[in-house]
C-alpha positions as CSV (number, residue, x, y, z in Angstrom):
1,X,0.0,0.0,0.0
2,X,1.4,3.4,-0.9
3,X,0.8,6.3,1.5
4,X,0.0,9.8,0.4
5,X,3.7,10.7,1.0
6,X,4.8,8.1,-1.5
7,X,6.3,5.8,1.2
8,X,5.1,2.3,2.1
9,X,2.5,2.1,4.8
10,X,1.9,-1.0,6.9
11,X,-1.5,-1.8,8.3
12,X,-1.2,-3.8,11.5
13,X,-4.4,-5.7,12.3
14,X,-4.6,-6.3,16.0
15,X,-7.4,-8.7,17.2
16,X,-9.7,-7.7,20.0
17,X,-8.3,-9.7,22.9
18,X,-10.7,-8.7,25.7
19,X,-12.6,-11.9,25.4
20,X,-9.6,-14.3,25.2
21,X,-7.0,-13.9,28.0
22,X,-4.8,-16.7,26.5
23,X,-4.4,-14.8,23.3
24,X,-3.7,-11.6,25.3
25,X,-0.8,-13.3,27.0
26,X,0.5,-14.6,23.7
27,X,0.2,-11.1,22.1
28,X,1.9,-9.5,25.2
29,X,4.8,-11.9,25.0
30,X,5.1,-11.3,21.2
31,X,5.2,-7.5,21.7
32,X,7.8,-7.9,24.4
33,X,10.0,-10.0,21.9
34,X,9.5,-7.4,19.2
35,X,10.5,-4.6,21.6
36,X,13.6,-6.6,22.7
37,X,14.7,-7.1,19.1
38,X,14.1,-3.4,18.2
39,X,16.3,-2.5,21.3
40,X,19.0,-4.8,20.0
41,X,19.2,-3.2,16.6
42,X,22.2,-1.0,15.7
43,X,21.5,2.6,16.8
44,X,21.0,3.9,13.3
45,X,18.4,1.4,12.5
46,X,16.7,1.5,15.9
47,X,16.4,5.2,15.9
48,X,15.0,5.4,12.4
49,X,12.5,2.6,12.9
50,X,11.2,4.3,16.1
51,X,10.8,7.6,14.3
52,X,9.0,6.0,11.3
53,X,7.1,3.0,12.7
54,X,6.4,4.1,16.2
55,X,6.2,7.9,16.0
56,X,4.8,7.8,12.5
57,X,7.0,10.6,11.1
58,X,7.3,11.0,7.3
59,X,10.5,10.2,5.5
60,X,11.0,13.9,4.9
61,X,10.6,14.7,8.6
62,X,13.1,12.0,9.5
63,X,15.6,13.3,6.9
64,X,15.3,16.7,8.5
65,X,15.6,15.5,12.1
66,X,18.6,13.3,11.4
67,X,20.3,15.6,8.9
68,X,20.5,12.9,6.3
69,X,19.3,12.6,2.7
70,X,15.9,11.3,1.8
71,X,17.4,8.3,-0.1
72,X,19.5,7.5,3.0
73,X,16.4,7.5,5.2
74,X,14.7,5.0,2.8
75,X,17.8,2.8,2.7
76,X,18.1,2.7,6.5
77,X,14.4,2.0,7.0
78,X,14.5,-0.8,4.5
79,X,17.6,-2.4,6.0
80,X,16.4,-1.9,9.5
81,X,13.1,-3.6,8.7
82,X,14.9,-6.5,7.0
83,X,17.2,-7.0,9.9
84,X,14.3,-6.9,12.4
85,X,12.3,-9.3,10.2
86,X,15.2,-11.7,10.1
87,X,15.6,-11.6,13.9
88,X,11.9,-12.2,14.4
89,X,12.0,-15.1,12.0
90,X,14.9,-16.6,14.0
91,X,12.9,-16.3,17.2
92,X,9.9,-18.0,15.5
93,X,7.6,-14.9,15.9
94,X,6.9,-14.6,12.2
């Protein structure tokens, strides 16, 4: 899905867990693992993924904040997401 800013947007579908405490525990554990893996990323990737995927900043806003080119922002986000994805695969989360 392309966002209005021309960058890729991800829709994260979270189930309603209020009726199923077992799934809530699984989701809570999964979120903890994701957070651990984000925290373990090299600083450049961790910082840029937090700005983009957690804070929701645009690529242009991130480039301005970090003082790097727009193409560098895109490369770092792509590489950071790939690294995170591989780590989550290794842990059996995805």
